[in-house]
RODO-2510 file (C-alpha; in nm, 4 decimals, decimal comma):
residues 411
     n   res          X          Y          Z
     1     m    10,9385     7,0016     9,4569
     2     r    10,6078     7,1815     9,4399
     3     r    10,6836     7,3674     9,7590
     4     g    11,0256     7,4650     9,6320
     5     k    10,8782     7,6043     9,3093
     6     a    10,6184     7,7945     9,5067
     7     s    10,8828     7,9413     9,7342
     8     s    11,0962     8,0527     9,4392
     9     g    10,7866     8,2086     9,2839
    10     e    10,7125     8,4061     9,6008
    11     a    11,0759     8,5126     9,6285
    12     l    11,0773     8,6369     9,2699
    13     w    10,7473     8,8188     9,3213
    14     g    10,8790     8,9818     9,6393
    15     v    11,1893     9,1076     9,4561
    16     i    10,9666     9,2599     9,1839
    17     v    10,7505     9,4366     9,4461
    18     l    11,0622     9,5735     9,6153
    19     l    11,2137     9,6921     9,2854
    20     a    10,8885     9,8616     9,1885
    21     f    10,8880    10,0386     9,5278
    22     i    11,2450    10,1581     9,4783
    23     a    11,1632    10,2841     9,1268
    24     k    10,8652    10,4816     9,2576
    25     v    11,0713    10,6376     9,5380
    26     a    11,3446    10,7296     9,2856
    27     i    11,0895    10,8983     9,0566
    28     a    10,9410    11,0808     9,3535
    29     f    11,2861    11,2030     9,4624
    30     h    11,3793    11,3436     9,1213
    31     t    11,0524    11,4993     9,0098
    32     f    10,7918    11,7522     9,1233
    33     g    10,4828    11,5620     9,0047
    34     a    10,1532    11,6619     8,8460
    35     t     9,9350    11,9695     8,8960
    36     d     9,7763    11,8087     9,2023
    37     v    10,0991    11,8708     9,3864
    38     v    10,0604    12,2478     9,3276
    39     t     9,7109    12,2157     9,4769
    40     w     9,8328    12,0276     9,7835
    41     r    10,1089    12,2804     9,8448
    42     s     9,8590    12,5623     9,8120
    43     d     9,6300    12,3833    10,0566
    44     v     9,9093    12,3647    10,3109
    45     a     9,9856    12,7343    10,2691
    46     k     9,6182    12,8194    10,3184
    47     l     9,6093    12,6020    10,6302
    48     k     9,9045    12,7864    10,7795
    49     t     9,7702    13,1331    10,7116
    50     d     9,3851    13,0989    10,7504
    51     g     9,3140    12,7626    10,9184
    52     v     9,1009    12,4599    10,8443
    53     e     8,7581    12,6214    10,8286
    54     s     8,8706    12,8819    10,5834
    55     l     9,0333    12,6164    10,3640
    56     y     8,6996    12,4269    10,3416
    57     r     8,4908    12,7413    10,3069
    58     d     8,7088    12,9387    10,0539
    59     g     8,9262    12,6782     9,8919
    60     i     9,2287    12,8017     9,6952
    61     t     9,2796    12,9979     9,3737
    62     y     9,5375    12,9151     9,1080
    63     s     9,7218    13,1831     8,9133
    64     n     9,8037    13,2071     8,5461
    65     p    10,1708    13,2503     8,4487
    66     d    10,1086    13,6220     8,4159
    67     g     9,9863    13,6359     8,7755
    68     s     9,6158    13,6745     8,7044
    69     l     9,3719    13,4539     8,8982
    70     r     9,2414    13,1634     8,6980
    71     l     9,0854    12,8706     8,8819
    72     y     8,9045    12,8233     9,2094
    73     q     8,9765    12,4789     9,3628
    74     p     8,7699    12,3676     9,6622
    75     f     8,9242    12,1475     9,9296
    76     i     8,7143    11,8405     9,8794
    77     h     8,9079    11,5909    10,0976
    78     p     8,7984    11,4405    10,4302
    79     p     8,9293    11,6156    10,7392
    80     f     9,1838    11,3374    10,8112
    81     i     9,3729    11,4639    10,5058
    82     v     9,4407    11,7843    10,7043
    83     h     9,6365    11,5739    10,9550
    84     l     9,8273    11,4076    10,6717
    85     l     9,9156    11,7376    10,5070
    86     r    10,0469    11,8701    10,8318
    87     a    10,2540    11,5554    10,8849
    88     w    10,4020    11,5766    10,5351
    89     d    10,4748    11,9440    10,5825
    90     a    10,6460    11,8693    10,9149
    91     l    10,8610    11,6081    10,7416
    92     e    10,9539    11,8622    10,4761
    93     r    11,0703    12,1067    10,7410
    94     a    11,2531    11,8360    10,9348
    95     t    11,4354    11,6728    10,6411
    96     s    11,4438    11,9364    10,3620
    97     l    11,2848    11,6774    10,1340
    98     p    10,9719    11,8358     9,9780
    99     m    10,6212    11,7531    10,0951
   100     q    10,5360    11,5938     9,7580
   101     f    10,8156    11,3437     9,8053
   102     w    10,6687    11,2270    10,1331
   103     m    10,3258    11,2116     9,9809
   104     r    10,4400    10,9895     9,6984
   105     l    10,6543    10,7786     9,9307
   106     t    10,3334    10,7144    10,1277
   107     g    10,1565    10,6073     9,8059
   108     a    10,4437    10,3760     9,7092
   109     a    10,4418    10,2163    10,0533
   110     a    10,0654    10,1723    10,0240
   111     d    10,1190     9,9815     9,6995
   112     v    10,3499     9,7385     9,8820
   113     v    10,0856     9,6850    10,1500
   114     s     9,8201     9,6235     9,8764
   115     a    10,0471     9,3733     9,7028
   116     f    10,1177     9,1660    10,0174
   117     l     9,7523     9,1738    10,1188
   118     l     9,6566     9,0400     9,7770
   119     m     9,9150     8,7686     9,8100
   120     e     9,7775     8,6695    10,1489
   121     i     9,4176     8,6715    10,0151
   122     l     9,5188     8,4283     9,7426
   123     r     9,7514     8,2238     9,9623
   124     l     9,5398     8,1770    10,2695
   125     s     9,2399     7,9989    10,1319
   126     l     9,0455     8,1596     9,8583
   127     y     9,1156     8,1038     9,4959
   128     q     9,2596     7,7846     9,3470
   129     v     9,2696     7,9407     8,9957
   130     g     9,6082     7,9825     8,8277
   131     p     9,5461     8,3146     8,6483
   132     c     9,4602     8,4752     8,9823
   133     r     9,7956     8,3959     9,1302
   134     s     9,9922     8,4725     8,8161
   135     s     9,8218     8,8112     8,7921
   136     l    10,0084     8,9071     9,1118
   137     f    10,3096     8,9572     8,8929
   138     i    10,1120     9,1859     8,6647
   139     v     9,9963     9,3927     8,9638
   140     a    10,3543     9,4192     9,0917
   141     l    10,4762     9,5373     8,7480
   142     s    10,1884     9,7754     8,6890
   143     p    10,2925    10,0784     8,4814
   144     i     9,9714    10,2484     8,6012
   145     s    10,0857    10,2139     8,9633
   146     l    10,4382    10,3226     8,8758
   147     m    10,3263    10,6529     8,7264
   148     i    10,0461    10,7387     8,9662
   149     s    10,2211    10,6441     9,2901
   150     g    10,5711    10,7473     9,1813
   151     f    10,4983    11,0643     8,9798
   152     h    10,1410    11,2034     9,0011
   153     g    10,1074    11,2983     9,3679
   154     n     9,7709    11,2128     9,5180
   155     t     9,6197    10,9903     9,7842
   156     d     9,4416    10,7322     9,5679
   157     p     9,6916    10,4452     9,6268
   158     v     9,6490    10,4871    10,0047
   159     m     9,2696    10,4719     9,9715
   160     v     9,2993    10,1593     9,7615
   161     a     9,5286     9,9875    10,0131
   162     f     9,2700    10,0288    10,2837
   163     v     8,9981     9,8889    10,0590
   164     v     9,2124     9,5876     9,9854
   165     g     9,2564     9,5591    10,3625
   166     a     8,8826     9,5550    10,4083
   167     v     8,8547     9,2703    10,1537
   168     y     9,1276     9,0800    10,3344
   169     f     8,9772     9,1163    10,6825
   170     l     8,6257     9,0329    10,5695
   171     e     8,6840     8,7482    10,3252
   172     v     8,9925     8,5802    10,4609
   173     r     8,9782     8,6514    10,8329
   174     g     8,6027     8,6810    10,8774
   175     m     8,6508     8,9983    11,0869
   176     p     8,3729     9,2478    11,0051
   177     v     8,4879     9,4967    11,2668
   178     a     8,8424     9,5077    11,1288
   179     a     8,7056     9,5252    10,7733
   180     g     8,4770     9,8080    10,8697
   181     a     8,7699     9,9952    11,0311
   182     a     8,9685     9,9519    10,7097
   183     l     8,6816    10,0887    10,5017
   184     g     8,6434    10,3768    10,7504
   185     a     9,0134    10,4570    10,7035
   186     a     8,9691    10,4451    10,3223
   187     l     8,6742    10,6883    10,3528
   188     s     8,8984    10,9152    10,5626
   189     i     9,1378    10,9320    10,2655
   190     k     8,8799    10,9691     9,9898
   191     v     8,5001    10,9604    10,0172
   192     a     8,4989    10,7862     9,6782
   193     a     8,5740    10,4637     9,8664
   194     l     8,2008    10,4495     9,9201
   195     i     8,1646    10,2824     9,5826
   196     f     8,3044     9,9656     9,7390
   197     a     8,0704     9,9812    10,0365
   198     p     7,7667     9,8070     9,8816
   199     a     7,9542     9,4866     9,7955
   200     l     8,1338     9,4765    10,1295
   201     l     7,8148     9,5504    10,3224
   202     l     7,6058     9,2841    10,1486
   203     y     7,8847     9,0307    10,1810
   204     c     7,8777     9,0797    10,5610
   205     g     7,5187     8,9498    10,5830
   206     r     7,4057     8,9367    10,9444
   207     k     7,7329     9,0954    11,0571
   208     s     7,6659     9,4146    10,8626
   209     f     7,5765     9,6222    11,1708
   210     r     7,9135     9,5674    11,3247
   211     f     8,0791     9,6423    10,9915
   212     v     7,8943     9,9713    10,9478
   213     l     7,9507    10,0758    11,3095
   214     a     8,3260    10,0121    11,2858
   215     a     8,3461    10,2023    10,9570
   216     a     8,1537    10,4999    11,0908
   217     a     8,3445    10,5086    11,4194
   218     t     8,6840    10,4940    11,2432
   219     a     8,5934    10,7645    10,9976
   220     l     8,4656    10,9866    11,2820
   221     v     8,7770    10,9374    11,4957
   222     l     9,0175    10,9974    11,2092
   223     s     8,8242    11,3077    11,0980
   224     s     8,8163    11,4619    11,4400
   225     p     8,8165    11,7318    11,5568
   226     y     8,7427    11,9096    11,2287
   227     l     8,4331    11,7140    11,1289
   228     i     8,2816    11,8156    11,4610
   229     t     8,4090    12,1761    11,4882
   230     s     8,3601    12,2641    11,1212
   231     t     8,0742    12,0357    11,0177
   232     k     7,8915    12,2724    10,7854
   233     p     8,1886    12,3882    10,5642
   234     v     8,3214    12,0293    10,5473
   235     v     7,9940    11,8649    10,4393
   236     s     7,8907    12,1497    10,2109
   237     v     8,2099    12,1107    10,0068
   238     i     8,2683    11,7352    10,0098
   239     g     7,9076    11,6364     9,9395
   240     p     7,8354    11,8109     9,6065
   241     y     8,1836    11,7897     9,4552
   242     s     8,2115    11,6461     9,1065
   243     s     8,5065    11,5494     8,8886
   244     q     8,6079    11,6945     8,5521
   245     y     8,3709    11,6145     8,2689
   246     g     8,4154    11,5831     7,8943
   247     i     8,7505    11,4038     7,9004
   248     w     8,6636    11,0382     7,9443
   249     g     8,4069    10,7815     7,8427
   250     f     8,0480    10,8819     7,7696
   251     s     8,1075    11,2403     7,8754
   252     r     8,3864    11,2613     7,6172
   253     f     8,1464    11,1568     7,3399
   254     a     7,8894    11,4007     7,4693
   255     y     8,1484    11,6784     7,4589
   256     a     8,2709    11,5832     7,1113
   257     f     7,9161    11,6012     6,9725
   258     g     7,8420    11,9333     7,1365
   259     g     7,6533    11,7917     7,4381
   260     d     7,6617    11,9401     7,7840
   261     m     7,7173    11,7111     8,0863
   262     n     7,5301    11,9495     8,3189
   263     g     7,1846    11,9549     8,4649
   264     a     6,9512    11,6613     8,4001
   265     l     7,2022    11,4660     8,1848
   266     l     7,4673    11,4771     8,4546
   267     i     7,2200    11,3742     8,7270
   268     a     7,1018    11,0881     8,5094
   269     a     7,4579    10,9679     8,4462
   270     k     7,5407    10,9753     8,8177
   271     a     7,2148    10,7948     8,9022
   272     m     7,2935    10,5212     8,6431
   273     l     7,6424    10,4771     8,7872
   274     i     7,5173    10,4424     9,1485
   275     a     7,2318    10,2095     9,0414
   276     t     7,4679     9,9884     8,8427
   277     i     7,7107     9,9483     9,1350
   278     v     7,4294     9,8706     9,3768
   279     v     7,2532     9,6245     9,1401
   280     c     7,5816     9,4444     9,0674
   281     a     7,6486     9,4170     9,4423
   282     v     7,3028     9,2693     9,5041
   283     h     7,3415     9,0296     9,2107
   284     m     7,6798     8,9075     9,3330
   285     n     7,5574     8,8542     9,6909
   286     r     7,2404     8,6580     9,6320
   287     s     7,1473     8,4362     9,9200
   288     g     7,3946     8,1518     9,9454
   289     k     7,5787     8,2595     9,6260
   290     h     7,8323     8,5181     9,7367
   291     r     8,0910     8,5922     9,4680
   292     p     8,4515     8,6336     9,5919
   293     l     8,5144     8,9876     9,7107
   294     l     8,8129     9,0285     9,4769
   295     v     8,5759     8,9735     9,1880
   296     q     8,3130     9,1995     9,3361
   297     s     8,5728     9,4722     9,3897
   298     a     8,6840     9,4300     9,0258
   299     v     8,3280     9,4734     8,9080
   300     t     8,2846     9,7804     9,1297
   301     g     8,6122     9,9468     9,0173
   302     f     8,5647     9,8881     8,6515
   303     a     8,1951     9,9808     8,6663
   304     f     8,2935    10,3141     8,8064
   305     l     8,5515    10,3785     8,5320
   306     a     8,3188    10,2545     8,2629
   307     l     8,0171    10,4685     8,3629
   308     s     8,1508    10,7697     8,5519
   309     p     8,0798    11,1014     8,3825
   310     g     8,3672    11,2599     8,5681
   311     f     8,7313    11,1513     8,5632
   312     g     9,0814    11,2117     8,6800
   313     v     9,3780    11,0127     8,5524
   314     q     9,4692    10,9040     8,9060
   315     y     9,1362    10,7152     8,9243
   316     l     9,3054    10,4308     8,7270
   317     a     9,4787    10,3392     9,0534
   318     w     9,1399    10,2253     9,1877
   319     t     9,1465     9,9174     8,9623
   320     v     9,5119     9,8104     8,9795
   321     p     9,4769     9,5413     9,2573
   322     w     9,1697     9,3879     9,0997
   323     a     9,3674     9,2687     8,7961
   324     v     9,3989     8,9413     8,9887
   325     a     9,0346     8,8744     8,9064
   326     l     9,0922     8,9113     8,5330
   327     s     9,2367     8,6678     8,2800
   328     i     9,6056     8,7122     8,2081
   329     p     9,5545     8,8568     7,8579
   330     l     9,2927     9,1001     7,9778
   331     a     9,4959     9,2104     8,2812
   332     v     9,8012     9,2702     8,0593
   333     a     9,5892     9,4582     7,8025
   334     y     9,4477     9,6836     8,0725
   335     q     9,7815     9,7603     8,2288
   336     l     9,9409     9,8343     7,8955
   337     a     9,6536    10,0457     7,7701
   338     g     9,6420    10,2392     8,0999
   339     g    10,0215    10,2739     8,0994
   340     v    10,0319    10,4105     7,7441
   341     f     9,7466    10,6518     7,8226
   342     l     9,9137    10,7864     8,1336
   343     f    10,2523    10,8148     7,9615
   344     l    10,1014    11,0172     7,6777
   345     y     9,9147    11,2373     7,9265
   346     y    10,2095    11,3089     8,1534
   347     n    10,4497    11,3390     7,8633
   348     r    10,2365    11,6110     7,7012
   349     a    10,1725    11,7912     8,0286
   350     a    10,5464    11,7813     8,1122
   351     h    10,6484    11,8959     7,7633
   352     g    10,8361    11,5716     7,6930
   353     l    11,1065    11,3717     7,8637
   354     p    11,2579    11,3930     8,1160
   355     w    10,9541    11,4644     8,3278
   356     y    10,9706    11,7018     8,6199
   357     f    10,6402    11,8949     8,6382
   358     a    10,3334    11,7799     8,4449
   359     d    10,1475    12,1113     8,4321
   360     s     9,8053    12,0151     8,2910
   361     l     9,6601    12,3369     8,4274
   362     h     9,8456    12,5647     8,1887
   363     t     9,9131    12,3032     7,9145
   364     p     9,6399    12,1795     7,6779
   365     v     9,6412    11,8007     7,7169
   366     w     9,3075    11,6548     7,6107
   367     y     9,3336    11,6220     7,2368
   368     g     9,4687    11,3815     6,9723
   369     s     9,6604    11,0776     7,0968
   370     v     9,5777    11,1356     7,4625
   371     v     9,2011    11,1258     7,3930
   372     w     9,2306    10,8157     7,1687
   373     a     9,4493    10,6305     7,4221
   374     g     9,1995    10,7210     7,6957
   375     l     8,9083    10,5862     7,4894
   376     i     9,0958    10,2621     7,4236
   377     c     9,1654    10,2286     7,7981
   378     w     8,7920    10,3016     7,8684
   379     a     8,6852    10,0325     7,6200
   380     i     8,9097     9,7807     7,8026
   381     c     8,7483     9,8882     8,1315
   382     w     8,4142     9,7899     7,9787
   383     a     8,5525     9,4551     7,8693
   384     s     8,6984     9,4007     8,2194
   385     l     8,3653     9,4859     8,3765
   386     l     8,1665     9,2447     8,1618
   387     l     8,4123     8,9632     8,1920
   388     a     8,4525     9,0134     8,5670
   389     l     8,0755     8,9760     8,5980
   390     r     8,0951     8,6466     8,4116
   391     s     8,4100     8,5340     8,5961
   392     r     8,4087     8,1685     8,7107
   393     i     8,6569     8,2387     8,9857
   394     g     8,4884     8,1332     9,3022
   395     s     8,5327     8,0053     9,6503
   396     n     8,4219     7,6576     9,5564
   397     g     8,7752     7,5377     9,5175
   398     r     8,9026     7,6237     9,8608
   399     s     9,1981     7,4160     9,9770
   400     d     9,1480     7,1951    10,2810
   401     h     9,4874     7,3262    10,3920
   402     p     9,4793     7,6937    10,2904
   403     r     9,8189     7,7761    10,4242
   404     d     9,9705     7,5313    10,1767
   405     a     9,7955     7,6947     9,8834
   406     r    10,0873     7,8967     9,7509
   407     f    10,1063     8,0506     9,4075
   408     s    10,3551     7,9331     9,1524
   409     l    10,5547     8,1042     8,8740
   410     p    10,3405     8,2055     8,5778
   411     f    10,5736     8,0249     8,3302
***
């Protein structure tokens, strides 16, 4: 009877994951996306006319509706993204479906991969705690994931899928080389995946050298040949890049009270963020007392959102999988708060329903309800960080027969 209930729970969960994927693809098919899509398309045009080195060296420039130049945007992505952009552009030319559709289809597929990896992590030995397994339904139904993967148009869900893969290979399979390769792939999508490196590295223990070597080798291979042929322009742009300030968290309060998140204050904020992530990783990997990597990843993701002076709405995708490490009420609260925040943001940028293009470049967005919804979401990130640090979920309750440890319905 227990096995039958577990099987029905897995089947229902699988249907939900499939339906969420279909919904994201449908949204991607019928919409243009957010301003990031304009950036990506401009990047591809620059690649075609001027080449890779010029894209890194000169970036692109947006235009105002009247045609005047307005905003310089550097190309701050790892060189592997050049390969992806060319692949998506080739698909556009081959199918007549726009590049942004293929980009968002990739993100939706990455969410499916993340979901099944999470299920395998929970099923194949680790956590015998009910809320963990029930939270898989919350992840599958995530409104944050629906809007970022289906509508926004960026590579964050793909990066996250590779980070979840690193957790899977390291904690479930005990394969540091495969885990390192997964992290290297994540770094090839977004350098921001480095925030998860301290916890993964310390968890490896004596196998850390193989982990680091695999990550470095994978990132180098995927970034070739441009990291080798255009080293200086690539490193000079990616290294010092910072996100938008004054719209989220502490930087929002600083902006509201007339502060300036530049200079010494900005350096201090970044230093505090890095120090917090490293200290938390050390604390959670004390000798003989490793915390589960899902919990460590939750702490890392929520610490970033709680303390980062810079922000982009797509960063919320970095925390979606780690809801399985939260209590059910907190996981629901985070998903709802994040979903409301994103809805208000995109709805304002798109000038109301139905959405097609959320033009935050030429539409004032950061005021009123969007700011308040963002601050509520930020507060829940803090609660998630603190409670994840205190989480009692552990590897103590491993099943003697991990393959029989299936999750059940949450009701």
